[in-house]
N, CA, C and O atoms as a DFTB+ gen file, in Angstrom:
232 C
 N C O
     1  1       6.942      11.644     -12.257
     2  2       5.560      11.722     -12.650
     3  2       5.445      11.944     -14.151
     4  3       4.519      11.444     -14.789
     5  1       6.375      12.686     -14.706
     6  2       6.330      12.915     -16.152
     7  2       6.492      11.611     -16.929
     8  3       5.781      11.374     -17.906
     9  1       7.419      10.773     -16.497
    10  2       7.627       9.488     -17.174
    11  2       6.396       8.597     -17.043
    12  3       5.991       7.939     -18.002
    13  1       5.807       8.580     -15.853
    14  2       4.608       7.777     -15.634
    15  2       3.486       8.271     -16.543
    16  3       2.800       7.473     -17.182
    17  1       3.306       9.576     -16.597
    18  2       2.253      10.147     -17.433
    19  2       2.441       9.820     -18.898
    20  3       1.483       9.478     -19.592
    21  1       3.671       9.923     -19.373
    22  2       3.947       9.622     -20.777
    23  2       3.689       8.142     -21.081
    24  3       3.110       7.804     -22.114
    25  1       4.120       7.276     -20.182
    26  2       3.898       5.844     -20.385
    27  2       2.418       5.501     -20.329
    28  3       1.937       4.675     -21.104
    29  1       1.701       6.131     -19.417
    30  2       0.258       5.897     -19.300
    31  2      -0.459       6.305     -20.589
    32  3      -1.367       5.613     -21.051
    33  1      -0.045       7.418     -21.155
    34  2      -0.642       7.856     -22.420
    35  2      -0.358       6.855     -23.535
    36  3      -1.234       6.559     -24.348
    37  1       0.869       6.334     -23.570
    38  2       1.246       5.381     -24.616
    39  2       0.392       4.124     -24.577
    40  3       0.033       3.584     -25.624
    41  1       0.065       3.657     -23.386
    42  2      -0.698       2.409     -23.265
    43  2      -2.184       2.668     -23.016
    44  3      -2.962       1.725     -22.871
    45  1      -2.580       3.941     -22.966
    46  2      -3.968       4.341     -22.749
    47  2      -4.567       3.693     -21.499
    48  3      -5.679       3.165     -21.521
    49  1      -3.797       3.749     -20.410
    50  2      -4.239       3.212     -19.122
    51  2      -3.680       4.135     -18.053
    52  3      -2.463       4.268     -17.927
    53  1      -4.538       4.766     -17.292
    54  2      -4.109       5.887     -16.468
    55  2      -4.233       5.609     -14.973
    56  3      -5.329       5.360     -14.471
    57  1      -3.105       5.653     -14.264
    58  2      -3.116       5.426     -12.828
    59  2      -3.556       6.677     -12.076
    60  3      -3.596       7.776     -12.630
    61  1      -3.883       6.482     -10.808
    62  2      -4.098       7.605      -9.906
    63  2      -2.752       7.915      -9.266
    64  3      -2.096       7.023      -8.729
    65  1      -2.340       9.179      -9.323
    66  2      -1.051       9.601      -8.777
    67  2      -1.257      10.590      -7.644
    68  3      -2.150      11.435      -7.692
    69  1      -0.412      10.470      -6.616
    70  2      -0.363      11.469      -5.554
    71  2       1.076      11.919      -5.402
    72  3       2.008      11.124      -5.526
    73  1       1.242      13.182      -5.136
    74  2       2.572      13.751      -4.982
    75  2       2.642      14.466      -3.646
    76  3       1.835      15.351      -3.362
    77  1       3.615      14.078      -2.826
    78  2       3.892      14.776      -1.580
    79  2       5.334      15.264      -1.636
    80  3       6.009      15.101      -2.652
    81  1       5.794      15.851      -0.569
    82  2       7.125      16.438      -0.541
    83  2       8.203      15.468      -1.021
    84  3       9.069      15.847      -1.809
    85  1       8.157      14.228      -0.556
    86  2       9.243      13.295      -0.900
    87  2       8.751      11.986      -1.525
    88  3       9.525      11.038      -1.660
    89  1       7.493      11.927      -1.901
    90  2       6.937      10.660      -2.359
    91  2       5.989      10.856      -3.536
    92  3       5.218      11.815      -3.588
    93  1       6.068       9.926      -4.473
    94  2       5.061       9.823      -5.525
    95  2       4.329       8.510      -5.281
    96  3       4.940       7.441      -5.264
    97  1       3.022       8.598      -5.095
    98  2       2.206       7.401      -4.909
    99  2       1.500       7.043      -6.203
   100  3       1.004       7.918      -6.913
   101  1       1.458       5.760      -6.506
   102  2       0.819       5.283      -7.728
   103  2      -0.194       4.208      -7.352
   104  3       0.146       3.234      -6.680
   105  1      -1.431       4.387      -7.785
   106  2      -2.471       3.384      -7.579
   107  2      -2.986       2.947      -8.936
   108  3      -3.448       3.760      -9.737
   109  1      -2.897       1.656      -9.179
   110  2      -3.348       1.095     -10.453
   111  2      -4.596       0.251     -10.230
   112  3      -4.655      -0.564      -9.310
   113  1      -5.572       0.456     -11.071
   114  2      -6.802      -0.324     -11.041
   115  2      -7.513      -0.124     -12.372
   116  3      -7.492       0.965     -12.946
   117  1      -8.135      -1.179     -12.846
   118  2      -8.922      -1.074     -14.071
   119  2     -10.358      -0.787     -13.660
   120  3     -11.110      -1.695     -13.307
   121  1     -10.723       0.468     -13.711
   122  2     -12.029       0.901     -13.242
   123  2     -13.168       0.264     -14.021
   124  3     -14.260       0.072     -13.486
   125  1     -12.917      -0.067     -15.292
   126  2     -13.975      -0.650     -16.109
   127  2     -14.364      -2.056     -15.662
   128  3     -15.476      -2.504     -15.940
   129  1     -13.457      -2.763     -14.967
   130  2     -13.774      -4.096     -14.462
   131  2     -13.799      -4.153     -12.938
   132  3     -14.115      -5.188     -12.352
   133  1     -13.465      -3.038     -12.307
   134  2     -13.507      -2.972     -10.850
   135  2     -12.422      -3.773     -10.158
   136  3     -12.652      -4.329      -9.084
   137  1     -11.250      -3.838     -10.753
   138  2     -10.158      -4.585     -10.127
   139  2      -8.866      -4.481     -10.912
   140  3      -8.697      -3.604     -11.759
   141  1      -7.967      -5.390     -10.614
   142  2      -6.644      -5.417     -11.233
   143  2      -6.687      -6.334     -12.455
   144  3      -7.234      -7.436     -12.404
   145  1      -6.102      -5.856     -13.549
   146  2      -6.013      -6.649     -14.771
   147  2      -4.573      -6.677     -15.255
   148  3      -3.688      -6.076     -14.646
   149  1      -4.352      -7.369     -16.340
   150  2      -3.009      -7.433     -16.921
   151  2      -2.531      -6.042     -17.347
   152  3      -1.326      -5.789     -17.374
   153  1      -3.453      -5.144     -17.678
   154  2      -3.050      -3.774     -18.027
   155  2      -2.365      -3.100     -16.844
   156  3      -1.393      -2.364     -17.016
   157  1      -2.880      -3.357     -15.635
   158  2      -2.281      -2.774     -14.436
   159  2      -0.896      -3.356     -14.174
   160  3       0.044      -2.630     -13.854
   161  1      -0.786      -4.662     -14.314
   162  2       0.504      -5.332     -14.103
   163  2       1.528      -4.839     -15.116
   164  3       2.670      -4.555     -14.758
   165  1       1.127      -4.737     -16.372
   166  2       2.044      -4.263     -17.416
   167  2       2.518      -2.844     -17.135
   168  3       3.707      -2.550     -17.261
   169  1       1.593      -1.959     -16.754
   170  2       1.985      -0.583     -16.465
   171  2       2.833      -0.514     -15.200
   172  3       3.753       0.300     -15.123
   173  1       2.542      -1.352     -14.211
   174  2       3.368      -1.392     -12.999
   175  2       4.810      -1.764     -13.333
   176  3       5.747      -1.200     -12.768
   177  1       4.982      -2.697     -14.237
   178  2       6.343      -3.085     -14.653
   179  2       7.062      -1.922     -15.343
   180  3       8.250      -1.697     -15.114
   181  1       6.349      -1.201     -16.171
   182  2       6.938      -0.044     -16.846
   183  2       7.347       1.004     -15.816
   184  3       8.449       1.550     -15.883
   185  1       6.458       1.284     -14.861
   186  2       6.736       2.285     -13.828
   187  2       7.909       1.845     -12.963
   188  3       8.756       2.668     -12.615
   189  1       7.975       0.573     -12.612
   190  2       9.107       0.066     -11.844
   191  2      10.410       0.231     -12.614
   192  3      11.452       0.524     -12.027
   193  1      10.349       0.045     -13.920
   194  2      11.533       0.271     -14.761
   195  2      11.989       1.721     -14.721
   196  3      13.188       1.999     -14.680
   197  1      11.034       2.644     -14.734
   198  2      11.395       4.062     -14.624
   199  2      12.082       4.334     -13.293
   200  3      13.094       5.032     -13.239
   201  1      11.525       3.780     -12.220
   202  2      12.115       3.985     -10.894
   203  2      13.531       3.424     -10.844
   204  3      14.436       4.056     -10.301
   205  1      13.717       2.250     -11.407
   206  2      15.054       1.632     -11.422
   207  2      16.024       2.471     -12.244
   208  3      17.171       2.662     -11.840
   209  1      15.577       2.975     -13.391
   210  2      16.430       3.813     -14.229
   211  2      16.897       5.062     -13.495
   212  3      17.998       5.560     -13.729
   213  1      16.043       5.561     -12.601
   214  2      16.357       6.773     -11.841
   215  2      17.062       6.463     -10.519
   216  3      17.416       7.378      -9.775
   217  1      17.264       5.182     -10.228
   218  2      17.932       4.787      -8.994
   219  2      17.067       5.012      -7.757
   220  3      17.583       5.262      -6.667
   221  1      15.761       4.924      -7.931
   222  2      14.834       5.173      -6.822
   223  2      14.358       3.857      -6.212
   224  3      14.249       2.842      -6.899
   225  1      14.082       3.893      -4.928
   226  2      13.479       2.737      -4.270
   227  2      12.015       2.690      -4.635
   228  3      11.372       3.732      -4.765
   229  1      11.489       1.517      -4.801
   230  2      10.071       1.350      -5.109
   231  2       9.519       0.117      -4.458
   232  3       8.335      -0.184      -4.610
């Protein structure tokens, strides 16, 4: 979650995060347009890279 938060701050696009015992949930949406935009796709790629770096399934 820390990596996601830092990356979100860098790109000024903030996902909704949920944390449970064994799972971090990430929901991306551009609220200003009411849907998915390239900003969401770009941040999803960054987040997937973090997961891969940590050896996590995503």
